[in-house]
N, C-alpha and C positions, 0 to 999 in steps of 0.2 A: 404429592409437592410436584414440580414441574422441573424433568430433565432438561436439563443443555445442551442440543445436540450442534458441535461444533464441526461443521463441514468445511476438512480442509483443515483442519488443523492443527496437522501434527508442525506448522509451520511456528515462526516464535510468536505471531500475534495469537494464533492458537493458545502456543500453551504458556502465554502468559494472561489471558481469559482463565483460561483453567486452573493455574495457579490462582488468581483471584477469588475464583469461586468456590477454591478449596478454603481459604484463608477467613471468606464469608462463612465459614460453617456450613456449604452446602454438600451435600452428600456425595462423597465419589461416586458411588454406584446411577447418582443421576447428570455426573458430567464425561461425555461420551465424546470420545474426540475418533471422527471419521475421514480417512484419509487413502491415499496409496499405501500399496501394502507395504513396499522400502521403508515408504518415510514412516510409518508405524514402529520399523522394527527399530529406531532409532532413541522411543520413547521410553522414560523411566516412571513416569506419573504414576499413582496407580490408579488409575482412571479406567473407565470403559474404551476400547479400543475393536476399532470398526473399520474393516477394506472395506474400500469405497470409490469409484468409481463414475464420477457423475455424466462424463463424456458418452457413459456404453449405459448410466442410467441406474448402474450396483449404487444403491443408496440404503439405509439404514430403513427399517421401517420403523416411520414416525408414529407418536400416540398424539391422543388430543392435549390439546394445552401445553403440550414441546413449546421447549424455547428453541429457535432456531439459527445460526450465525452463520453463513453464508462465505467464507472467509478462500475459494478454492478458483486459484487462477492460474492461467500460459502466462508468464509474465517474460520480462526481456530477459533474468538472471539463469535460464533455463539454455538450454542449445535451439535456436530459429532453423528454421528450413531458411534454403533462401529461395527458395517459388514459394509460390501461394499458403504466404505466409499471415492474408485474414483470415483464410479459412482451416487455419491450423491453430490460432487463436478461439476462432468461432468455436470450434468444437467442445471446448472446456466452457469458456468465456459465456459464449450466450447457449449454444442447446443444451450444456451440463448447470445451466441457470433454469431453462426450460424447466427439463426433469424435478430440480428442485423444486420448483415451486406447482407444479403438478402435481408431487409429495403432499407438500406443505396444505394443497385448498383440499386435495383426496381425503386428510386425518384431520382436517378442521385443527392445525397447530395454533399457537397462541398469536406467534408474528413472527418475521422473520427481519435479520438487521443483515445488509446485503453491504459489503466492502467494496464501492468502488474504487474510484481513481480521481484524480485532481485531471490525469490527461483526458479528458470527456470534454475540457474548455479549450485546447489550443491554446495556441499566441493567442496572449490578454490586450485583450482591447482598453479594457483600465482597468485599475489597481485602487481596492482591493477586489479581486474575484467574487461577486455574491452568488448564488445559485442560479438567480435570472441568467447571469454572464451568457451570451450564446454558446452552443456546444458544436466547435469545429473540428475537431479532433485532428491532429493529422499524420497519425501514423495508426498502422492496424490494432496494437493495443487497444488505445483508445476508441477507436472506432466499434471495435467489438465490445469494449466496455460500456460504449454509450448504449449499443444497442440492448445490452443485456440490462441496463437500466427502464427503456425504452418497456421491455416486458417486465421490468417490475412495477412498472405505474401503470401499466396497462391491470394489471393484477389485484393492485388495490379495488377497483371497482366489484375484483369478483371475490371482494369480502376480506383480502388475507392482507393484513396488516403489514407493510414495511418501511421500514426506516432507512434511505440510501448513506451512507457514509461514503465521503469523496475524501481521503487521506492526502496530504504532499510525501512526498520523499520521507517513508516511512525509516527510523535510524532505530538502532538501538544495537546490543551487544549480538556478535554473530549474524547482524544482516547487514550487510557488505555493498553487495551491487555494482555501483561504477563507483561507490569509495575503496574499493579494493587496491585499482592503480597505482589510485591520490597516497592511497598511505604508501604501500609498497616504496614508490616515489620518495615522502617525506622520511619514511625509513632508512634510503637507503641515500639520504644529504642530496638529491636529484632535483634539475631544475623541475618547477611545476607549470607548464603552459598553462593559459589563461586563454577563454575564447568572449574575447574584449578585454574592455577594462577591470573591470573587478566591480565595478561601480554597483552591480544592480544585486539585489536581494536573492536568498533562493532559497525562502521558506522549508521547513525538514518538519519532519513529526516523529514523537517517541511512538517507542512499542507501547511501553505501558500506557500514556496517552491515547490510543489508540482502542488499547484494550478496555479503561474505562471510558471513553465515550459507547463502547459495546454497551456496556452493563448500563449505565444510565439509562441510552434506548429505552431498553427491557425496562429499566423502573419506570421509566416516564410512558409506558406503555405504546410501545413502538409507535409513535409518532410519522404521520403519511408526508415525510417530508426528505428530501435532499440535503445537507448537513458537511458543510465542509471542518476537516480537520488540518490544524498547523499552528505550530509554534504563534506566541507573540512575536512582531516584528523584530527583528535582532540586526548583528551588525552587514554591511556588507559582503561581498565574498572575498574578497582583498583581505579584509579586517579578521574575517572568519578564520582563512586559511594561513594569516601570518598567525594569527594568536595559537592555532593548533603546532603552528612550525614552533613558535618562541614554546610554550609550554612542554611541548617533548623533548624539544633540546635539541632539535633535528638543525642543519647549516642549508636545508634547501630553500634557493628563493622564487618568488613567482616570475616568470613573464610573458605579459601581455601580449594576448598577438591577434592582427585586427579580424575581427567575426565573420566578413565576405567571403576574403578567398580563405581563410580554414574550414567554412563551413561546404566550399564549395567541393574542398581537397575528403572532407567528411563523408560528401553525399556520394561521392566517385567512390569512395573507399568501402563504403554501404553497399552499392550496388555492386560493385566485383563480389560481394559475402564477404569480404574483410574487415566488420563493420568495427570501430575502437568503439563510438559511438552509435546509437541509432539514432535518427533522426526525430524524435519525440523528445529525443534527450540534447541533443548539442542545437536543435532548433529555438529552443530556449537558453538556452544556456548565459547569452549576455545580456537577455530581457530579466526585468524586473518580476517575480514572479511571488504574489503575495495573494490568498486567500481570505477572503472575510468571514471569520469566526462567530459572529455576532449574534448569529441565528442560532448557530449551536449551542450559545449559550443560553437565549430567550427558549429557546424548547427543550430542552438534556440539562440545564445550567451546568453544561457541562465548562472546565475552561485547563487549557494547558499549564503542567507543572514543570518540564523542561523546557530549557531554551537554547539552542542552535549550538551555542557554546560547549553547553553542557554535553550534548549527543555527539557531538564530533569527538571530542577528546575521551567521554566514556568508550564509544565505539572504535576510535583509534587500539587505544590503549587495551582494549579486549583484543582486536585481533595481534597484537604487538605479543600477547601475554601466550597466543596457542601457536606462534609459527617456530 
């Protein structure tokens, strides 16, 4: 039976994949979570744990017919240096990906699932964004992930099947990111500022749905394509946040702010090294941002199960319970 090697598997998505594999009666000895030492110390699943640092080419020795799911990445929820940000992201997202792919080809693994990001698209030219949309990332994270995608695409020519998954904003219990500040304001009944009027949709995707997409990609023999992951189109930001505020009995109110001057302020703060949001976040905050998931259904028969309203309420309640 094939081993499932989850590179960067100590995060929420990796752990969810491991849990689903256990429910599928995959032997725990054939489920390997490889991640940084500090991340592994927090895991209580009874699966194989291996220390891994892809930026330094410290990677588990793969076996023929292994299934590799690559989730490791530097993202915005970690502390980012003020200078040379692209180089910092590239150390893991590009160099690390190249190291993984070289190992995959060397040991003739069954295939690779690579978790990329919708940020490779940049500001939408049209809605919904399909996989053919121009790739013009607006920040160092998206640029590094696009470069990693190009390495994956070139490596398909070397005989390695690779499915690239591009999730929207991933939501789930314990995964907060930019939502933590929002949840804190709502919990304290403070006003919630909006960039723009809030009439735009800002699609998300659940950890559970991301996990299912990875497993379905394997079941469908690693299709050599790029697939978007996102929820079905839901309410606009204003309606979504008002729903959350009402559901959790908060007294917060939404304060729409003019997008153009606010983005200038956020740009200045980011350049000063005091970011409230990063440009890959605030520059699209007032834009309709919906990815097309029709190809994902046609290629791997994947449909999202959780709605944006379900995700944000669940994430808020979990955050509140751990405070």
